[in-house]
C-alpha positions in Angstrom: 0.0 0.0 0.0 1.4 3.5 -1.1 1.3 6.3 1.8 -0.3 9.5 1.0 -1.4 12.7 3.0 -4.2 15.0 3.1 -4.1 18.7 3.6 -7.5 19.0 5.0 -8.7 21.2 2.0 -9.5 18.4 -0.3 -6.1 18.2 -1.8 -3.7 15.4 -1.3 -0.3 13.7 -2.1 0.0 10.0 -3.1 3.1 8.0 -3.5 2.2 5.6 -6.6 5.6 5.7 -8.3 8.6 5.7 -6.1 8.6 9.7 -5.1 7.0 10.5 -8.6 3.9 11.0 -10.7 3.3 11.0 -14.3 2.3 14.2 -15.8 0.8 15.2 -19.1 1.2 19.1 -20.0 -0.7 21.2 -22.2 1.9 21.0 -25.0 1.1 17.1 -24.8 4.5 16.2 -23.4 4.6 13.5 -20.7 7.2 13.3 -17.9 7.8 12.0 -14.7 7.3 14.9 -11.9 8.5 14.3 -8.6 6.2 14.5 -5.6 7.8 17.6 -3.9 8.3 19.2 -7.5 4.3 19.6 -7.8 4.7 22.5 -5.6 7.0 24.1 -8.2 4.9 23.9 -11.0 2.5 26.7 -12.2 -0.7 25.2 -11.9 -2.7 28.4 -12.4 -1.9 32.2 -13.0 -1.5 33.1 -9.4 0.1 29.8 -8.0 3.2 30.8 -5.9 5.8 28.4 -7.4 8.4 29.8 -4.6 5.8 29.0 -1.7 6.5 27.5 1.6 6.9 24.1 0.2 9.9 24.6 -2.0 13.6 25.1 -1.3 13.1 28.8 -2.5 10.3 29.3 0.2 12.5 27.7 2.9 11.1 24.3 3.0 13.6 21.9 4.6 13.5 18.1 4.3 12.2 17.7 8.0 9.5 20.1 7.0 7.6 17.3 5.1 5.7 14.3 6.6 8.3 11.3 7.4 7.2 9.4 4.4 8.1 12.1 1.9 11.4 13.2 3.5 13.8 11.0 1.5 12.4 12.3 -1.8 14.3 14.7 -3.9 14.1 18.4 -3.0 13.1 21.3 -5.6 
């Protein structure tokens, strides 16, 4: 069983592929995206890609839930 966690606002993160998910982009490209990388992608116009869950925003490995701490930081 894969581990996952919710934020209480209806969003969640699920480890289904060893710390990555498959993503399809609007240009029809497809690639693996790291779970922590999800917080650095521009999901909508006002999304903060340097938010608190990124290295730029000050997130440290210990900031993440224990099951995510070993994944690559972005």
